[in-house]
C-alpha positions as CSV (number, residue, x, y, z in Angstrom):
1,M,-21.3,-58.5,-42.9
2,I,-22.7,-61.0,-45.4
3,R,-19.9,-63.4,-44.5
4,I,-20.8,-63.2,-40.8
5,G,-24.4,-63.9,-41.6
6,G,-23.4,-66.9,-43.7
7,V,-21.4,-68.3,-40.9
8,V,-24.3,-67.8,-38.4
9,R,-26.6,-69.6,-40.8
10,V,-24.2,-72.5,-41.3
11,A,-23.9,-72.8,-37.5
12,R,-27.7,-72.8,-37.1
13,V,-28.0,-75.5,-39.8
14,L,-25.3,-77.6,-38.1
15,T,-26.9,-77.2,-34.7
16,A,-30.3,-78.2,-36.1
17,A,-28.8,-81.2,-37.9
18,T,-27.1,-82.3,-34.7
19,A,-30.3,-82.0,-32.7
20,L,-32.2,-84.1,-35.3
21,A,-29.5,-86.8,-35.2
22,V,-29.8,-87.0,-31.4
23,V,-33.6,-87.3,-31.7
24,A,-33.3,-90.0,-34.4
25,V,-30.9,-92.1,-32.4
26,S,-33.0,-91.7,-29.2
27,A,-36.2,-92.7,-31.1
28,A,-34.4,-95.7,-32.7
29,A,-33.3,-96.9,-29.2
30,C,-36.8,-96.6,-27.9
31,G,-38.5,-98.5,-30.7
32,D,-36.0,-101.3,-31.2
33,G,-38.3,-104.2,-30.2
34,G,-36.3,-105.0,-27.1
35,E,-32.8,-104.7,-28.3
36,A,-32.1,-101.9,-25.9
37,A,-32.4,-104.5,-23.1
38,V,-29.3,-106.3,-24.4
39,S,-26.3,-105.2,-22.4
40,T,-23.7,-103.1,-24.0
41,A,-21.4,-104.2,-21.2
42,A,-21.8,-107.8,-22.4
43,A,-20.7,-106.7,-25.9
44,A,-17.9,-104.5,-24.8
45,S,-15.5,-107.4,-24.6
46,G,-16.2,-108.6,-28.2
47,P,-16.9,-112.2,-29.0
48,S,-15.5,-113.6,-25.7
49,E,-16.7,-116.2,-23.3
50,A,-17.1,-113.5,-20.6
51,G,-19.3,-111.4,-22.9
52,L,-21.4,-114.4,-23.9
53,R,-21.7,-115.5,-20.2
54,A,-22.9,-111.9,-19.3
55,A,-25.5,-112.0,-22.1
56,A,-26.7,-115.5,-21.2
57,E,-27.0,-114.4,-17.5
58,E,-29.1,-111.4,-18.5
59,W,-31.2,-113.5,-20.8
60,S,-31.8,-116.2,-18.1
61,K,-32.5,-113.5,-15.5
62,A,-35.2,-112.1,-17.8
63,I,-36.7,-115.6,-18.2
64,A,-36.5,-116.2,-14.4
65,E,-38.3,-112.9,-13.7
66,G,-41.0,-113.6,-16.3
67,D,-39.9,-110.7,-18.5
68,Y,-40.2,-112.6,-21.7
69,A,-40.3,-109.5,-23.8
70,A,-36.8,-108.6,-22.6
71,A,-35.7,-112.2,-23.4
72,Y,-37.1,-111.8,-26.9
73,G,-34.7,-108.8,-27.3
74,F,-31.8,-111.2,-27.2
75,R,-33.0,-113.2,-30.3
76,S,-31.1,-112.8,-33.6
77,A,-32.8,-111.1,-36.5
78,R,-33.1,-114.5,-38.2
79,C,-34.9,-116.0,-35.2
80,R,-37.2,-113.0,-34.9
81,L,-38.4,-113.8,-38.4
82,T,-39.6,-117.2,-37.2
83,I,-41.8,-115.9,-34.3
84,G,-43.1,-112.5,-33.3
85,Q,-42.7,-111.1,-29.8
86,D,-46.3,-111.7,-28.8
87,A,-46.2,-115.3,-29.8
88,Y,-42.8,-115.8,-28.1
89,V,-44.1,-114.2,-24.9
90,E,-47.1,-116.5,-24.9
91,E,-45.0,-119.6,-25.6
92,L,-42.6,-118.9,-22.7
93,S,-45.5,-117.9,-20.4
94,Q,-46.9,-121.4,-21.0
95,R,-43.6,-123.2,-20.8
96,Y,-42.6,-121.6,-17.5
97,A,-46.0,-121.3,-15.8
98,G,-45.9,-122.1,-12.1
99,R,-42.2,-122.3,-11.9
100,D,-40.0,-120.5,-9.4
101,L,-37.0,-119.8,-11.5
102,A,-35.9,-116.7,-9.5
103,G,-35.4,-118.7,-6.4
104,A,-31.9,-120.0,-7.3
105,E,-29.1,-119.1,-9.8
106,P,-29.2,-121.3,-12.9
107,E,-26.1,-123.3,-14.0
108,I,-24.8,-121.6,-17.2
109,T,-22.1,-123.1,-19.3
110,V,-20.6,-121.3,-22.3
111,A,-18.1,-122.0,-25.1
112,V,-17.0,-119.6,-27.9
113,T,-15.5,-120.4,-31.3
114,G,-15.0,-117.2,-33.3
115,E,-18.3,-115.3,-33.4
116,T,-20.4,-118.4,-32.5
117,G,-21.1,-119.5,-29.0
118,Q,-22.8,-122.4,-27.3
119,V,-24.8,-121.8,-24.1
120,S,-26.4,-124.4,-21.8
121,V,-28.7,-123.1,-19.1
122,R,-29.9,-125.4,-16.4
123,Y,-32.5,-124.0,-14.0
124,T,-32.4,-125.6,-10.5
125,D,-36.1,-125.5,-9.5
126,E,-38.2,-128.6,-8.7
127,R,-39.2,-128.9,-12.4
128,A,-35.7,-128.5,-13.8
129,G,-35.8,-132.0,-15.3
130,E,-38.5,-130.8,-17.8
131,D,-36.0,-128.4,-19.4
132,D,-34.2,-129.0,-22.7
133,T,-30.5,-128.7,-21.6
134,A,-29.1,-129.1,-25.1
135,P,-26.7,-126.2,-25.9
136,A,-28.3,-123.2,-27.7
137,T,-26.4,-121.4,-30.4
138,W,-25.6,-117.7,-30.0
139,K,-24.0,-115.4,-32.6
140,F,-22.0,-112.3,-32.1
141,V,-23.6,-109.8,-34.4
142,D,-23.0,-106.0,-34.6
143,G,-21.3,-105.9,-31.2
144,S,-23.9,-108.0,-29.3
145,W,-24.4,-111.7,-28.5
146,R,-27.8,-112.9,-30.0
147,Y,-29.7,-116.1,-29.2
148,D,-29.7,-117.9,-32.6
149,T,-31.4,-121.2,-31.9
150,C,-34.7,-120.9,-33.7
């Protein structure tokens, strides 16, 4: 009888621990500062050109839609130290004010060497000539491509 009670108690403890782990993981995903926006599909292929292109397309789509907070989610930890999300959103709001970036697909060029990539994004709206088309460095970190040009 005591043995059965002990097994029941162990099962209850394990169930409670599992439930807490699920809650902790869910909370971490909700409070990640935008990282949840980064596609897991883009990372599934590892540090490949296809994965980098998918991440760059998601990033440029966020920019085109004016979702600068989502775009911030693609920044590397190193780049997040240089500017906070609010300042980043304000900077991009000013940079892209009055532009219709969602009207046409941007031209995206990618190249990968190891876990480092180079991405060029050229928007095709009327003011595209104002953009800096120099390649931006991206890094493959912890299973995700991160914008690393700070």
